[in-house]
TIVO-2410 file (N, C-alpha, C; in nm, 3 decimals):
# residues 140
REC num residu      c1      c2      c3 atome chaine
REC   1      X   1.808  -4.452  -9.915     N      A
REC   1      X   1.880  -4.316  -9.809    CA      A
REC   1      X   1.740  -4.280  -9.800     C      A
REC   2      X   1.652  -4.244  -9.872     N      A
REC   2      X   1.555  -4.151  -9.881    CA      A
REC   2      X   1.491  -4.194  -9.776     C      A
REC   3      X   1.449  -4.365  -9.745     N      A
REC   3      X   1.385  -4.368  -9.667    CA      A
REC   3      X   1.432  -4.365  -9.514     C      A
REC   4      X   1.574  -4.414  -9.505     N      A
REC   4      X   1.595  -4.361  -9.367    CA      A
REC   4      X   1.606  -4.236  -9.365     C      A
REC   5      X   1.612  -4.174  -9.449     N      A
REC   5      X   1.616  -4.009  -9.409    CA      A
REC   5      X   1.489  -3.969  -9.359     C      A
REC   6      X   1.379  -4.080  -9.418     N      A
REC   6      X   1.234  -4.028  -9.404    CA      A
REC   6      X   1.263  -4.080  -9.256     C      A
REC   7      X   1.296  -4.214  -9.210     N      A
REC   7      X   1.249  -4.231  -9.086    CA      A
REC   7      X   1.304  -4.190  -8.954     C      A
REC   8      X   1.460  -4.155  -9.004     N      A
REC   8      X   1.533  -4.105  -8.902    CA      A
REC   8      X   1.449  -3.950  -8.864     C      A
REC   9      X   1.381  -3.878  -8.967     N      A
REC   9      X   1.289  -3.761  -8.930    CA      A
REC   9      X   1.181  -3.800  -8.866     C      A
REC  10      X   1.148  -3.929  -8.886     N      A
REC  10      X   1.006  -3.951  -8.806    CA      A
REC  10      X   1.029  -3.991  -8.693     C      A
REC  11      X   1.173  -4.058  -8.659     N      A
REC  11      X   1.166  -4.097  -8.533    CA      A
REC  11      X   1.248  -3.979  -8.431     C      A
REC  12      X   1.272  -3.843  -8.512     N      A
REC  12      X   1.373  -3.791  -8.447    CA      A
REC  12      X   1.211  -3.670  -8.399     C      A
REC  13      X   1.122  -3.661  -8.507     N      A
REC  13      X   0.952  -3.628  -8.461    CA      A
REC  13      X   0.933  -3.711  -8.312     C      A
REC  14      X   0.926  -3.827  -8.299     N      A
REC  14      X   0.878  -3.881  -8.239    CA      A
REC  14      X   0.912  -3.837  -8.094     C      A
REC  15      X   1.081  -3.870  -8.120     N      A
REC  15      X   1.151  -3.869  -7.997    CA      A
REC  15      X   1.135  -3.676  -7.926     C      A
REC  16      X   1.119  -3.591  -8.054     N      A
REC  16      X   1.056  -3.435  -7.978    CA      A
REC  16      X   0.956  -3.459  -7.883     C      A
REC  17      X   0.840  -3.539  -7.979     N      A
REC  17      X   0.691  -3.507  -7.935    CA      A
REC  17      X   0.729  -3.602  -7.765     C      A
REC  18      X   0.790  -3.702  -7.742     N      A
REC  18      X   0.776  -3.784  -7.648    CA      A
REC  18      X   0.877  -3.662  -7.551     C      A
REC  19      X   1.002  -3.595  -7.581     N      A
REC  19      X   1.061  -3.499  -7.496    CA      A
REC  19      X   0.964  -3.411  -7.425     C      A
REC  20      X   0.907  -3.349  -7.547     N      A
REC  20      X   0.831  -3.214  -7.475    CA      A
REC  20      X   0.698  -3.253  -7.374     C      A
REC  21      X   0.654  -3.394  -7.452     N      A
REC  21      X   0.537  -3.438  -7.318    CA      A
REC  21      X   0.652  -3.456  -7.145     C      A
REC  22      X   0.764  -3.482  -7.197     N      A
REC  22      X   0.788  -3.508  -7.056    CA      A
REC  22      X   0.849  -3.404  -7.015     C      A
REC  23      X   0.875  -3.276  -7.078     N      A
REC  23      X   0.898  -3.158  -7.031    CA      A
REC  23      X   0.750  -3.111  -6.949     C      A
REC  24      X   0.609  -3.163  -7.028     N      A
REC  24      X   0.543  -3.092  -7.004    CA      A
REC  24      X   0.517  -3.148  -6.849     C      A
REC  25      X   0.478  -3.335  -6.836     N      A
REC  25      X   0.472  -3.402  -6.742    CA      A
REC  25      X   0.569  -3.317  -6.611     C      A
REC  26      X   0.652  -3.314  -6.677     N      A
REC  26      X   0.806  -3.256  -6.538    CA      A
REC  26      X   0.719  -3.117  -6.460     C      A
REC  27      X   0.677  -3.020  -6.545     N      A
REC  27      X   0.620  -2.880  -6.555    CA      A
REC  27      X   0.504  -2.939  -6.444     C      A
REC  28      X   0.410  -3.041  -6.525     N      A
REC  28      X   0.283  -3.027  -6.432    CA      A
REC  28      X   0.313  -3.116  -6.278     C      A
REC  29      X   0.403  -3.219  -6.306     N      A
REC  29      X   0.451  -3.236  -6.163    CA      A
REC  29      X   0.510  -3.142  -6.096     C      A
REC  30      X   0.585  -3.050  -6.104     N      A
REC  30      X   0.676  -2.932  -6.051    CA      A
REC  30      X   0.513  -2.847  -6.011     C      A
REC  31      X   0.423  -2.806  -6.068     N      A
REC  31      X   0.336  -2.719  -6.017    CA      A
REC  31      X   0.227  -2.805  -5.922     C      A
REC  32      X   0.228  -2.926  -5.948     N      A
REC  32      X   0.080  -3.031  -5.857    CA      A
REC  32      X   0.224  -3.013  -5.724     C      A
REC  33      X   0.326  -3.023  -5.732     N      A
REC  33      X   0.421  -3.040  -5.577    CA      A
REC  33      X   0.425  -2.917  -5.520     C      A
REC  34      X   0.397  -2.817  -5.617     N      A
REC  34      X   0.398  -2.644  -5.527    CA      A
REC  34      X   0.295  -2.624  -5.481     C      A
REC  35      X   0.169  -2.677  -5.505     N      A
REC  35      X   0.054  -2.637  -5.454    CA      A
REC  35      X   0.058  -2.753  -5.351     C      A
REC  36      X   0.081  -2.823  -5.337     N      A
REC  36      X   0.086  -2.959  -5.237    CA      A
REC  36      X   0.159  -2.886  -5.152     C      A
REC  37      X   0.289  -2.779  -5.151     N      A
REC  37      X   0.361  -2.749  -5.065    CA      A
REC  37      X   0.283  -2.592  -5.001     C      A
REC  38      X   0.215  -2.565  -5.127     N      A
REC  38      X   0.127  -2.441  -5.084    CA      A
REC  38      X  -0.022  -2.478  -4.988     C      A
REC  39      X  -0.056  -2.574  -5.004     N      A
REC  39      X  -0.151  -2.602  -4.940    CA      A
REC  39      X  -0.145  -2.634  -4.825     C      A
REC  40      X  -0.012  -2.721  -4.765     N      A
REC  40      X   0.046  -2.779  -4.628    CA      A
REC  40      X   0.076  -2.628  -4.557     C      A
REC  41      X   0.103  -2.502  -4.629     N      A
REC  41      X   0.154  -2.415  -4.580    CA      A
REC  41      X   0.032  -2.323  -4.476     C      A
REC  42      X  -0.077  -2.309  -4.594     N      A
REC  42      X  -0.198  -2.238  -4.538    CA      A
REC  42      X  -0.233  -2.368  -4.440     C      A
REC  43      X  -0.282  -2.488  -4.455     N      A
REC  43      X  -0.317  -2.545  -4.379    CA      A
REC  43      X  -0.228  -2.527  -4.199     C      A
REC  44      X  -0.063  -2.514  -4.200     N      A
REC  44      X  -0.019  -2.513  -4.116    CA      A
REC  44      X  -0.068  -2.357  -4.023     C      A
REC  45      X  -0.084  -2.262  -4.125     N      A
REC  45      X  -0.139  -2.133  -4.108    CA      A
REC  45      X  -0.248  -2.122  -3.980     C      A
REC  46      X  -0.365  -2.210  -4.101     N      A
REC  46      X  -0.453  -2.178  -4.029    CA      A
REC  46      X  -0.497  -2.254  -3.908     C      A
REC  47      X  -0.399  -2.382  -3.863     N      A
REC  47      X  -0.386  -2.477  -3.757    CA      A
REC  47      X  -0.316  -2.366  -3.661     C      A
REC  48      X  -0.257  -2.302  -3.697     N      A
REC  48      X  -0.187  -2.198  -3.596    CA      A
REC  48      X  -0.283  -2.126  -3.554     C      A
REC  49      X  -0.339  -2.043  -3.668     N      A
REC  49      X  -0.461  -1.938  -3.607    CA      A
REC  49      X  -0.591  -2.015  -3.513     C      A
REC  50      X  -0.567  -2.096  -3.561     N      A
REC  50      X  -0.715  -2.200  -3.458    CA      A
REC  50      X  -0.673  -2.186  -3.325     C      A
REC  51      X  -0.583  -2.240  -3.330     N      A
REC  51      X  -0.494  -2.265  -3.197    CA      A
REC  51      X  -0.481  -2.144  -3.134     C      A
REC  52      X  -0.418  -2.043  -3.169     N      A
REC  52      X  -0.385  -1.932  -3.121    CA      A
REC  52      X  -0.533  -1.878  -3.015     C      A
REC  53      X  -0.648  -1.864  -3.168     N      A
REC  53      X  -0.816  -1.828  -3.080    CA      A
REC  53      X  -0.819  -1.930  -2.955     C      A
REC  54      X  -0.755  -2.029  -2.979     N      A
REC  54      X  -0.830  -2.127  -2.874    CA      A
REC  54      X  -0.770  -2.090  -2.746     C      A
REC  55      X  -0.593  -2.073  -2.752     N      A
REC  55      X  -0.566  -2.012  -2.615    CA      A
REC  55      X  -0.652  -1.934  -2.579     C      A
REC  56      X  -0.662  -1.800  -2.640     N      A
REC  56      X  -0.708  -1.687  -2.624    CA      A
REC  56      X  -0.829  -1.727  -2.552     C      A
REC  57      X  -0.971  -1.805  -2.607     N      A
REC  57      X  -1.047  -1.813  -2.529    CA      A
REC  57      X  -1.069  -1.906  -2.404     C      A
REC  58      X  -0.919  -1.978  -2.394     N      A
REC  58      X  -0.934  -2.037  -2.264    CA      A
REC  58      X  -0.884  -1.937  -2.181     C      A
REC  59      X  -0.806  -1.868  -2.252     N      A
REC  59      X  -0.716  -1.719  -2.150    CA      A
REC  59      X  -0.872  -1.653  -2.074     C      A
REC  60      X  -0.954  -1.635  -2.180     N      A
REC  60      X  -1.102  -1.548  -2.136    CA      A
REC  60      X  -1.166  -1.599  -2.059     C      A
REC  61      X  -1.195  -1.730  -2.080     N      A
REC  61      X  -1.318  -1.823  -1.987    CA      A
REC  61      X  -1.242  -1.827  -1.833     C      A
REC  62      X  -1.084  -1.851  -1.804     N      A
REC  62      X  -1.018  -1.868  -1.703    CA      A
REC  62      X  -1.027  -1.689  -1.608     C      A
REC  63      X  -1.014  -1.625  -1.705     N      A
REC  63      X  -1.048  -1.455  -1.653    CA      A
REC  63      X  -1.202  -1.418  -1.614     C      A
REC  64      X  -1.253  -1.494  -1.693     N      A
REC  64      X  -1.406  -1.497  -1.613    CA      A
REC  64      X  -1.480  -1.521  -1.521     C      A
REC  65      X  -1.395  -1.636  -1.474     N      A
REC  65      X  -1.393  -1.764  -1.355    CA      A
REC  65      X  -1.316  -1.670  -1.252     C      A
REC  66      X  -1.257  -1.666  -1.260     N      A
REC  66      X  -1.180  -1.540  -1.185    CA      A
REC  66      X  -1.273  -1.421  -1.144     C      A
REC  67      X  -1.298  -1.384  -1.195     N      A
REC  67      X  -1.383  -1.230  -1.164    CA      A
REC  67      X  -1.513  -1.280  -1.098     C      A
REC  68      X  -1.581  -1.374  -1.120     N      A
REC  68      X  -1.699  -1.455  -1.069    CA      A
REC  68      X  -1.636  -1.461  -0.942     C      A
REC  69      X  -1.582  -1.538  -0.931     N      A
REC  69      X  -1.521  -1.601  -0.775    CA      A
REC  69      X  -1.467  -1.503  -0.695     C      A
REC  70      X  -1.407  -1.401  -0.723     N      A
REC  70      X  -1.348  -1.244  -0.671    CA      A
REC  70      X  -1.514  -1.198  -0.621     C      A
REC  71      X  -1.588  -1.193  -0.734     N      A
REC  71      X  -1.724  -1.118  -0.717    CA      A
REC  71      X  -1.819  -1.191  -0.591     C      A
REC  72      X  -1.790  -1.323  -0.582     N      A
REC  72      X  -1.820  -1.375  -0.494    CA      A
REC  72      X  -1.763  -1.375  -0.361     C      A
REC  73      X  -1.665  -1.393  -0.309     N      A
REC  73      X  -1.588  -1.344  -0.220    CA      A
REC  73      X  -1.598  -1.183  -0.203     C      A
REC  74      X  -1.624  -1.140  -0.259     N      A
REC  74      X  -1.620  -0.923  -0.246    CA      A
REC  74      X  -1.735  -0.948  -0.155     C      A
REC  75      X  -1.914  -1.060  -0.218     N      A
REC  75      X  -2.009  -1.031  -0.135    CA      A
REC  75      X  -1.986  -1.102  -0.001     C      A
REC  76      X  -1.877  -1.207   0.007     N      A
REC  76      X  -1.866  -1.253   0.130    CA      A
REC  76      X  -1.843  -1.179   0.244     C      A
REC  77      X  -1.748  -1.107   0.227     N      A
REC  77      X  -1.668  -1.012   0.302    CA      A
REC  77      X  -1.739  -0.893   0.303     C      A
REC  78      X  -1.828  -0.851   0.246     N      A
REC  78      X  -1.926  -0.726   0.252    CA      A
REC  78      X  -2.039  -0.781   0.361     C      A
REC  79      X  -2.043  -0.894   0.354     N      A
REC  79      X  -2.179  -0.982   0.419    CA      A
REC  79      X  -2.068  -0.963   0.609     C      A
REC  80      X  -1.970  -0.961   0.605     N      A
REC  80      X  -1.897  -1.026   0.750    CA      A
REC  80      X  -1.887  -0.876   0.794     C      A
REC  81      X  -1.837  -0.798   0.707     N      A
REC  81      X  -1.789  -0.622   0.751    CA      A
REC  81      X  -1.948  -0.590   0.791     C      A
REC  82      X  -2.077  -0.623   0.720     N      A
REC  82      X  -2.192  -0.602   0.761    CA      A
REC  82      X  -2.225  -0.635   0.954     C      A
REC  83      X  -2.201  -0.747   0.906     N      A
REC  83      X  -2.219  -0.853   1.036    CA      A
REC  83      X  -2.139  -0.787   1.151     C      A
REC  84      X  -2.011  -0.738   1.142     N      A
REC  84      X  -1.924  -0.703   1.253    CA      A
REC  84      X  -1.960  -0.582   1.262     C      A
REC  85      X  -1.995  -0.497   1.193     N      A
REC  85      X  -2.051  -0.314   1.223    CA      A
REC  85      X  -2.160  -0.346   1.289     C      A
REC  86      X  -2.255  -0.432   1.293     N      A
REC  86      X  -2.383  -0.463   1.361    CA      A
REC  86      X  -2.342  -0.467   1.514     C      A
REC  87      X  -2.222  -0.629   1.526     N      A
REC  87      X  -2.171  -0.641   1.651    CA      A
REC  87      X  -2.124  -0.520   1.729     C      A
REC  88      X  -2.032  -0.457   1.667     N      A
REC  88      X  -1.981  -0.334   1.751    CA      A
REC  88      X  -2.063  -0.242   1.739     C      A
REC  89      X  -2.181  -0.195   1.702     N      A
REC  89      X  -2.305  -0.082   1.752    CA      A
REC  89      X  -2.327  -0.165   1.871     C      A
REC  90      X  -2.409  -0.298   1.871     N      A
REC  90      X  -2.447  -0.361   2.014    CA      A
REC  90      X  -2.359  -0.346   2.119     C      A
REC  91      X  -2.236  -0.369   2.064     N      A
REC  91      X  -2.105  -0.368   2.198    CA      A
REC  91      X  -2.116  -0.215   2.289     C      A
REC  92      X  -2.131  -0.134   2.164     N      A
REC  92      X  -2.075   0.020   2.222    CA      A
REC  92      X  -2.210   0.046   2.306     C      A
REC  93      X  -2.348  -0.035   2.267     N      A
REC  93      X  -2.455   0.037   2.352    CA      A
REC  93      X  -2.435  -0.042   2.485     C      A
REC  94      X  -2.390  -0.180   2.496     N      A
REC  94      X  -2.384  -0.228   2.547    CA      A
REC  94      X  -2.261  -0.186   2.660     C      A
REC  95      X  -2.167  -0.135   2.655     N      A
REC  95      X  -2.047  -0.058   2.675    CA      A
REC  95      X  -2.115   0.073   2.742     C      A
REC  96      X  -2.180   0.157   2.689     N      A
REC  96      X  -2.245   0.265   2.754    CA      A
REC  96      X  -2.327   0.258   2.868     C      A
REC  97      X  -2.421   0.135   2.847     N      A
REC  97      X  -2.498   0.073   2.957    CA      A
REC  97      X  -2.435   0.044   3.109     C      A
REC  98      X  -2.318  -0.032   3.092     N      A
REC  98      X  -2.217  -0.067   3.164    CA      A
REC  98      X  -2.166   0.016   3.250     C      A
REC  99      X  -2.108   0.148   3.183     N      A
REC  99      X  -2.042   0.255   3.248    CA      A
REC  99      X  -2.152   0.327   3.318     C      A
REC 100      X  -2.266   0.357   3.293     N      A
REC 100      X  -2.362   0.428   3.360    CA      A
REC 100      X  -2.349   0.400   3.486     C      A
REC 101      X  -2.330   0.550   3.527     N      A
REC 101      X  -2.310   0.566   3.683    CA      A
REC 101      X  -2.440   0.494   3.779     C      A
REC 102      X  -2.568   0.516   3.705     N      A
REC 102      X  -2.627   0.487   3.808    CA      A
REC 102      X  -2.686   0.329   3.808     C      A
REC 103      X  -2.610   0.240   3.703     N      A
REC 103      X  -2.595   0.088   3.699    CA      A
REC 103      X  -2.478   0.078   3.777     C      A
REC 104      X  -2.347   0.126   3.815     N      A
REC 104      X  -2.254   0.103   3.906    CA      A
REC 104      X  -2.330   0.133   4.067     C      A
REC 105      X  -2.402   0.246   4.057     N      A
REC 105      X  -2.406   0.247   4.202    CA      A
REC 105      X  -2.535   0.173   4.222     C      A
REC 106      X  -2.614   0.116   4.157     N      A
REC 106      X  -2.696  -0.007   4.168    CA      A
REC 106      X  -2.640  -0.092   4.199     C      A
REC 107      X  -2.530  -0.160   4.119     N      A
REC 107      X  -2.461  -0.270   4.185    CA      A
REC 107      X  -2.390  -0.266   4.285     C      A
REC 108      X  -2.305  -0.170   4.326     N      A
REC 108      X  -2.236  -0.154   4.449    CA      A
REC 108      X  -2.356  -0.222   4.584     C      A
REC 109      X  -2.443  -0.112   4.561     N      A
REC 109      X  -2.533  -0.120   4.670    CA      A
REC 109      X  -2.644  -0.208   4.719     C      A
REC 110      X  -2.633  -0.338   4.582     N      A
REC 110      X  -2.742  -0.464   4.575    CA      A
REC 110      X  -2.656  -0.561   4.617     C      A
REC 111      X  -2.530  -0.560   4.492     N      A
REC 111      X  -2.458  -0.711   4.495    CA      A
REC 111      X  -2.328  -0.686   4.596     C      A
REC 112      X  -2.295  -0.555   4.614     N      A
REC 112      X  -2.185  -0.565   4.709    CA      A
REC 112      X  -2.202  -0.507   4.852     C      A
REC 113      X  -2.308  -0.495   4.878     N      A
REC 113      X  -2.324  -0.443   5.052    CA      A
REC 113      X  -2.302  -0.287   5.061     C      A
REC 114      X  -2.266  -0.204   4.991     N      A
REC 114      X  -2.209  -0.037   4.964    CA      A
REC 114      X  -2.341   0.008   4.999     C      A
REC 115      X  -2.306   0.135   5.114     N      A
REC 115      X  -2.386   0.222   5.133    CA      A
REC 115      X  -2.346   0.392   5.042     C      A
REC 116      X  -2.404   0.446   5.026     N      A
REC 116      X  -2.398   0.597   4.991    CA      A
REC 116      X  -2.387   0.654   5.135     C      A
REC 117      X  -2.280   0.719   5.152     N      A
REC 117      X  -2.184   0.795   5.251    CA      A
REC 117      X  -2.296   0.924   5.233     C      A
REC 118      X  -2.300   0.971   5.419     N      A
REC 118      X  -2.398   1.100   5.384    CA      A
REC 118      X  -2.262   1.229   5.358     C      A
REC 119      X  -2.174   1.198   5.414     N      A
REC 119      X  -2.062   1.285   5.428    CA      A
REC 119      X  -1.913   1.218   5.334     C      A
REC 120      X  -1.893   1.321   5.248     N      A
REC 120      X  -1.767   1.299   5.170    CA      A
REC 120      X  -1.643   1.361   5.284     C      A
REC 121      X  -1.563   1.313   5.236     N      A
REC 121      X  -1.463   1.334   5.364    CA      A
REC 121      X  -1.319   1.345   5.247     C      A
REC 122      X  -1.215   1.488   5.230     N      A
REC 122      X  -1.146   1.445   5.162    CA      A
REC 122      X  -1.000   1.494   5.251     C      A
REC 123      X  -0.882   1.400   5.160     N      A
REC 123      X  -0.746   1.412   5.256    CA      A
REC 123      X  -0.681   1.483   5.101     C      A
REC 124      X  -0.579   1.643   5.182     N      A
REC 124      X  -0.539   1.683   5.112    CA      A
REC 124      X  -0.353   1.686   5.156     C      A
REC 125      X  -0.251   1.635   5.054     N      A
REC 125      X  -0.157   1.632   5.142    CA      A
REC 125      X  -0.092   1.784   5.040     C      A
REC 126      X  -0.020   1.795   5.176     N      A
REC 126      X   0.072   1.905   5.189    CA      A
REC 126      X   0.227   1.903   5.154     C      A
REC 127      X   0.302   1.866   5.105     N      A
REC 127      X   0.424   1.886   5.126    CA      A
REC 127      X   0.532   1.935   5.153     C      A
REC 128      X   0.606   1.891   5.276     N      A
REC 128      X   0.673   1.943   5.377    CA      A
REC 128      X   0.828   1.924   5.286     C      A
REC 129      X   0.902   2.078   5.291     N      A
REC 129      X   1.007   2.066   5.233    CA      A
REC 129      X   1.112   1.996   5.275     C      A
REC 130      X   1.093   1.937   5.363     N      A
REC 130      X   1.240   1.895   5.483    CA      A
REC 130      X   1.195   1.740   5.401     C      A
REC 131      X   1.085   1.693   5.421     N      A
REC 131      X   1.046   1.557   5.383    CA      A
REC 131      X   0.986   1.539   5.236     C      A
REC 132      X   1.065   1.449   5.177     N      A
REC 132      X   0.970   1.425   4.990    CA      A
REC 132      X   0.860   1.347   5.028     C      A
REC 133      X   0.826   1.292   5.114     N      A
REC 133      X   0.714   1.236   5.153    CA      A
REC 133      X   0.590   1.282   5.144     C      A
REC 134      X   0.597   1.408   5.281     N      A
REC 134      X   0.477   1.506   5.257    CA      A
REC 134      X   0.370   1.475   5.376     C      A
REC 135      X   0.309   1.537   5.401     N      A
REC 135      X   0.222   1.536   5.543    CA      A
REC 135      X   0.066   1.543   5.472     C      A
REC 136      X   0.021   1.465   5.522     N      A
REC 136      X  -0.139   1.429   5.493    CA      A
REC 136      X  -0.242   1.510   5.603     C      A
REC 137      X  -0.341   1.603   5.563     N      A
REC 137      X  -0.417   1.669   5.607    CA      A
REC 137      X  -0.540   1.613   5.615     C      A
REC 138      X  -0.633   1.617   5.703     N      A
REC 138      X  -0.769   1.590   5.688    CA      A
REC 138      X  -0.841   1.697   5.684     C      A
REC 139      X  -0.930   1.722   5.589     N      A
REC 139      X  -0.993   1.836   5.589    CA      A
REC 139      X  -1.177   1.772   5.576     C      A
REC 140      X  -1.263   1.882   5.641     N      A
REC 140      X  -1.392   1.869   5.613    CA      A
REC 140      X  -1.456   1.940   5.576     C      A
***
């Protein structure tokens, strides 16, 4: 009996050691699993951060491109305005020269064969109370 009690105690001790090592292995496995989960979570967070930064950079590039395109368009429009202002000024000068009384008289006499009158006759309309049309009177 003493041997069997001793054997029983040794067996019990071995079982306890095996159980303790199983628990320790279980704890280690649980810690490793927790670390893997935490690592995966960090990786997802970093991926999200990098994606957000990439999207913001892409938006920044698009915004800069729009600014550059609008700047070129602005320069083009300013150039057109400048050209139109020069053309407008030229047309004003031409209009002033065409409306000149001296030029009109020269064109009338040379191209149309008109002559400058020696005397000017004026016609004055005198209203008639009985007639709505009135009568014209020649004055000299």
